[in-house]
C-alpha positions in Angstrom: 26.9 43.5 -79.9 23.8 42.9 -82.0 24.6 43.2 -85.6 21.9 45.5 -86.3 22.9 47.8 -83.6 26.6 47.7 -84.7 25.3 48.7 -88.2 23.3 51.6 -86.9 26.0 52.9 -84.8 28.3 53.0 -87.8 25.7 54.8 -89.8 25.2 57.4 -87.4 28.8 58.1 -87.0 29.5 58.2 -90.8 26.6 60.3 -91.8 28.3 63.3 -89.7 31.5 62.4 -91.7 29.7 62.2 -95.2 28.1 65.8 -94.5 31.6 67.2 -95.0 32.8 65.0 -97.7 29.8 63.7 -99.5 29.5 64.8 -103.2 26.0 63.4 -104.4 26.6 64.6 -108.0 30.1 62.9 -108.2 31.5 66.0 -109.4 35.0 65.6 -107.8 35.4 61.9 -108.9 34.3 59.9 -112.0 32.8 57.0 -110.4 30.6 54.6 -112.4 26.9 55.5 -112.8 24.2 53.2 -111.9 22.5 53.9 -115.4 23.3 51.1 -117.9 24.6 53.3 -120.8 27.3 54.8 -118.5 28.2 51.4 -117.1 28.6 50.0 -120.6 31.1 52.8 -121.4 33.1 52.3 -118.4 33.3 48.6 -119.5 34.4 49.4 -122.9 37.2 52.1 -121.6 38.6 50.3 -118.6 41.2 47.6 -119.4 40.6 46.2 -115.7 37.6 45.1 -113.7 37.1 44.0 -109.9 34.8 40.9 -109.9 32.7 38.8 -107.5 30.3 36.2 -107.7 26.7 36.1 -105.8 25.0 33.0 -105.8 22.1 32.0 -103.2 22.7 31.6 -99.7 22.0 28.0 -98.9 21.0 28.8 -95.3 18.3 31.1 -96.3 15.0 31.1 -98.4 16.0 33.8 -100.9 12.5 34.2 -101.9 11.1 35.3 -98.3 14.0 36.5 -96.3 14.3 40.3 -96.8 17.3 41.3 -98.8 19.3 43.1 -96.1 19.4 39.6 -94.1 21.4 37.8 -96.8 24.7 38.3 -95.4 26.7 37.6 -98.8 24.3 39.8 -100.5 25.3 42.9 -98.0 28.8 41.7 -98.2 28.6 42.5 -102.0 26.9 45.8 -101.3 29.8 46.8 -98.8 32.3 45.6 -101.2 30.9 47.6 -104.0 30.9 50.6 -101.9 34.4 50.2 -100.8 35.7 49.6 -104.3 33.7 52.3 -106.3 32.7 55.4 -103.7 34.5 55.2 -100.3 36.9 58.3 -100.2 40.0 56.4 -98.9 39.4 53.0 -100.8 37.2 53.9 -104.0 38.7 53.7 -107.6 40.4 56.8 -108.8 40.6 55.3 -112.4 37.1 54.3 -112.8 37.6 50.7 -112.7 34.1 49.0 -112.6 32.9 46.4 -110.2 31.3 43.4 -112.0 29.0 41.0 -110.0 28.5 37.6 -111.7 24.8 36.7 -110.6 23.5 33.1 -110.8 20.2 33.0 -112.4 18.1 32.5 -109.1 19.3 35.7 -107.5 16.2 37.7 -107.0 15.6 41.0 -109.4 15.6 43.3 -106.3 19.0 42.4 -105.5 20.2 42.7 -108.9 18.3 46.2 -109.2 19.9 47.5 -105.7 23.3 46.3 -106.8 22.9 48.3 -110.1 21.8 51.4 -108.2 25.0 51.0 -105.9 27.1 51.5 -109.3 27.9 47.7 -109.8 27.9 46.1 -113.2 25.6 43.1 -113.0 26.0 39.9 -115.4 23.6 37.0 -114.8 25.5 33.8 -115.9 24.7 30.3 -116.4 26.0 28.0 -113.7 29.1 25.5 -114.1 28.9 22.4 -112.5 29.7 18.8 -113.2 27.9 15.9 -111.4 31.0 14.0 -110.2 32.0 17.0 -108.0 31.5 16.8 -104.2 31.8 20.3 -102.8 33.0 20.1 -99.1 30.5 22.8 -97.8 27.0 23.6 -99.4 27.9 27.2 -99.8 30.4 26.0 -102.2 28.1 24.3 -104.7 28.0 27.3 -107.3 31.8 28.2 -106.6 32.7 26.7 -110.2 30.8 29.4 -112.0 33.5 31.9 -110.9 35.4 30.7 -114.0 32.8 32.7 -116.0 34.8 35.8 -115.2 37.3 34.2 -118.1 34.8 35.1 -120.6 35.0 38.9 -119.7 37.5 39.3 -122.7 36.9 43.0 -123.1 39.1 43.3 -120.2 42.9 42.9 -120.1 43.0 41.8 -116.4 40.3 41.0 -113.9 40.6 40.8 -110.1 38.4 38.3 -108.2 37.5 38.9 -104.7 35.0 37.0 -102.5 32.1 39.3 -101.3 33.3 38.8 -97.8 36.4 41.0 -98.4 36.9 44.3 -96.4 39.0 46.8 -98.2 41.8 48.8 -96.2 43.6 50.4 -99.1 42.8 51.7 -102.6 43.3 48.5 -105.0 43.9 50.1 -108.3 47.5 49.5 -108.4 47.0 45.9 -108.2 46.6 45.7 -111.8 49.9 47.2 -112.8 51.9 45.3 -110.0 54.9 43.3 -111.6 53.7 40.3 -110.0 50.6 40.4 -112.4 52.3 40.4 -115.7 51.5 37.9 -118.8 53.5 34.8 -118.8 54.2 32.0 -121.7 52.9 28.6 -120.9 55.3 25.5 -121.0 53.8 23.3 -123.7 56.4 20.5 -122.8 54.4 19.9 -119.6 51.0 19.9 -121.2 48.6 16.9 -120.5 47.2 15.5 -123.6 43.6 15.0 -122.7 43.5 18.3 -121.0 43.2 20.2 -124.5 45.3 23.0 -125.8 47.1 25.7 -123.7 46.3 29.3 -124.2 49.1 31.4 -125.8 49.7 33.4 -122.7 48.3 33.7 -119.1 48.2 35.6 -115.8 47.3 34.1 -112.7 48.6 35.7 -109.7 47.5 34.6 -106.1 48.5 34.3 -102.6 49.5 31.4 -100.5 46.8 29.9 -98.4 47.6 30.3 -94.6 44.8 28.7 -92.6 44.6 29.8 -88.8 44.6 33.2 -87.1 48.1 32.9 -86.0 50.5 32.6 -89.0 53.5 34.3 -90.6 53.2 37.6 -92.5 54.3 37.9 -95.1 53.3 34.4 -96.1 56.1 31.9 -96.9 56.3 30.4 -100.4 54.1 27.4 -100.9 52.0 25.1 -103.3 48.4 25.9 -102.6 46.6 29.3 -102.9 43.2 30.7 -102.0 40.5 30.8 -104.6 38.8 34.0 -102.8 41.4 36.2 -104.1 43.5 36.0 -107.6 44.1 38.0 -110.6 43.9 36.6 -114.0 43.7 37.4 -117.9 40.2 36.7 -119.4 40.6 34.2 -122.3 38.2 31.9 -124.0 41.3 29.6 -124.5 41.8 29.4 -120.9 38.2 29.1 -120.2 37.9 26.1 -122.4 41.0 24.6 -120.8 39.4 25.0 -117.4 36.3 23.2 -118.6 38.0 20.5 -120.1 39.8 19.7 -116.8 36.4 20.2 -115.0 34.8 17.2 -117.1 37.6 14.6 -116.1 36.6 12.8 -113.1 38.8 13.1 -110.1 41.7 14.9 -112.1 41.4 17.2 -109.1 40.1 17.4 -105.6 36.8 18.8 -105.8 36.2 19.2 -102.1 37.1 22.8 -102.6 35.6 23.2 -106.2 37.0 25.7 -108.1 39.9 26.3 -105.8 41.1 22.9 -106.4 40.7 23.0 -110.1 42.6 26.3 -110.2 45.4 25.0 -107.8 45.5 22.1 -110.2 45.8 23.9 -113.5 48.3 26.5 -112.1 50.4 23.9 -110.1 54.0 24.9 -109.5 55.2 21.9 -111.5 52.6 22.5 -114.2 52.6 24.0 -117.6 51.1 27.3 -116.2 52.5 27.8 -112.6 51.0 30.6 -110.3 52.6 33.8 -109.4 52.8 34.9 -105.9 51.1 38.1 -105.9 52.8 41.0 -103.6 51.7 40.0 -100.3 50.4 43.5 -99.2 47.4 43.3 -101.4 45.4 40.8 -99.4 45.3 38.3 -96.6 43.0 35.5 -95.0 42.5 34.6 -91.8 43.2 38.2 -90.9 44.5 39.8 -87.7 45.1 43.2 -86.6 48.8 42.6 -87.1 48.2 42.4 -90.8 45.8 45.1 -90.8 48.4 47.4 -89.0 51.3 46.2 -91.5 49.4 47.5 -94.4 47.4 44.7 -96.0 45.1 46.1 -98.5 42.3 43.7 -98.2 41.2 41.3 -95.4 39.2 38.2 -96.2 36.8 37.1 -93.4 33.2 36.4 -92.6 32.8 39.7 -90.6 29.0 39.2 -89.6 29.5 35.5 -88.2 29.9 35.9 -84.4 31.1 32.3 -84.0 34.5 33.2 -85.5 36.9 34.4 -82.9 38.0 37.7 -84.3 39.8 41.0 -82.8 36.9 43.0 -82.1 38.5 46.3 -83.5 39.0 44.4 -86.6 35.5 43.2 -86.9 34.3 46.7 -86.2 35.8 48.1 -89.4 33.5 46.1 -91.6 30.7 47.3 -89.8 31.7 51.0 -89.9 32.0 50.2 -93.8 28.7 49.0 -93.8 27.6 52.1 -91.9 29.1 54.2 -94.3 27.6 52.5 -97.2 24.1 53.0 -95.6 24.8 56.6 -94.9 26.1 57.2 -98.5 23.4 55.8 -100.7 20.7 57.3 -98.2 22.4 60.7 -98.8 22.7 60.1 -102.6 19.1 59.1 -102.9 17.7 62.0 -100.9 20.0 64.4 -103.0 18.5 62.9 -106.3 15.1 63.4 -105.2 15.7 67.1 -104.3 16.8 67.7 -108.2 
């Protein structure tokens, strides 16, 4: 089915639903406002944040291709809608959604995300000349580490932009698997700098392939597309020190390689297995029906063999998003 047709169908279906549930003035729920002052207030008042990274799509000319044809930008918008506004999955505790954007993202995209309710933070890239990303689209992934600089939050949850949210995510921040831990200084490596005084790093074992166990078994390698951590300048500097040491970790997967090294099971700051229902990668309907709260996949890539009913969920969410913002903006014009 054509992508545009799928999105249009989703929009038409959902506009009818939103007619009965839409609250254009947000009177029933306290969602983040698109205004900078309101957003800043939310940042100060919330101890938690959802975070993603928006970098240029290497397959596109970001200066000439229409914004809505940039799959990762559209994915970021759908994620913002699901986390902030969707009736079933949107935050009920005013947790902000922070988009870390590299400097070359067009202003039109940044402004659209602000209107969507996201908090946009333009960041400087992080890269080291010795690193060799396995795929071109991973070239900016080290810049995810900038989330450690968001020290006005106690905990931040990073999610790649190609996430589908099936259930509200607020509870992850108080889950017992995301509590602070004390490093083991006796296992520290001398040339890697001082360890932070405490840390949080919770993730899920990486399972590749459409057919895999669920819940995932314990293992030694997690996905860099979904993890919860504690912002800390000490930890940020620790990561940067490791990044400068050539071949200290496998740079093929960029930040995923660095984080798996820094939080290796036998190291000074081992990672914690997050409760399995919070997320899944290489998803299937089995995991969705079993209650996975978020599912990680490139929904728009028709080359990926995926259950059509599962793929349809993301397109419906995209349609809901289009209907929600169209209705919201039309309502504001009437005021």
